[in-house]
C-alpha positions in Angstrom: 16.7 1.2 8.4 13.3 2.0 9.6 13.1 -0.7 12.4 12.6 2.1 15.0 9.1 2.7 13.5 7.9 -0.6 15.0 8.4 0.8 18.5 6.2 3.9 18.0 3.0 3.7 20.0 -0.3 5.6 19.9 1.0 8.2 22.4 4.0 9.0 20.3 1.8 9.3 17.1 -0.5 11.8 18.9 2.4 13.9 20.0 3.9 13.9 16.5 0.5 14.9 15.1 0.1 17.8 17.6 3.6 19.0 16.7 2.7 18.9 13.0 -0.4 20.8 13.5 1.3 23.4 15.5 4.1 23.9 12.9 2.0 23.6 9.7 -1.5 24.4 10.7 -4.6 22.2 10.2 -5.4 23.5 6.8 -2.0 22.7 5.4 -2.1 19.2 7.0 -5.6 18.6 5.5 -4.2 19.7 2.1 -1.3 17.3 2.4 -3.6 14.4 3.3 -5.9 15.2 0.3 -2.8 15.3 -2.0 -1.6 12.1 -0.6 -4.9 10.4 -1.2 -5.0 11.6 -4.8 -1.5 10.4 -5.3 -2.4 6.9 -4.0 -5.5 6.9 -6.2 -3.5 7.8 -9.3 -0.8 5.1 -8.6 -3.6 2.5 -8.2 -5.1 3.7 -11.5 -1.7 3.4 -13.3 -1.1 0.0 -11.8 -4.5 -1.2 -13.1 -3.8 0.2 -16.6 -0.3 -1.6 -16.6 -1.6 -4.9 -15.5 -4.4 -4.7 -18.2 -1.8 -3.9 -20.8 0.3 -6.8 -19.7 -2.6 -9.1 -19.8 -3.3 -8.1 -23.4 0.3 -8.7 -24.4 0.1 -12.2 -22.9 -3.1 -12.9 -24.6 -1.6 -11.8 -28.0 1.5 -14.0 -27.4 -0.7 -17.0 -26.6 -2.8 -16.4 -29.8 0.4 -16.2 -31.9 1.7 -19.5 -30.4 -1.6 -21.3 -31.1 -1.7 -20.0 -34.7 1.9 -21.3 -35.4 
């Protein structure tokens, strides 16, 4: 579906960036970048919490098997 993205070079990315700045303005683009970074950080935090919870469940299961 997105195989066309492999053919985009640096020149095309610069052109797309300039068009975005013209349409939305640099402040709006910076705000979107900041929001995107915060989103990625939050997703990583949730992933870490979930993997920690899964490890705890695995440890509990292992302890119960050893006790039986």
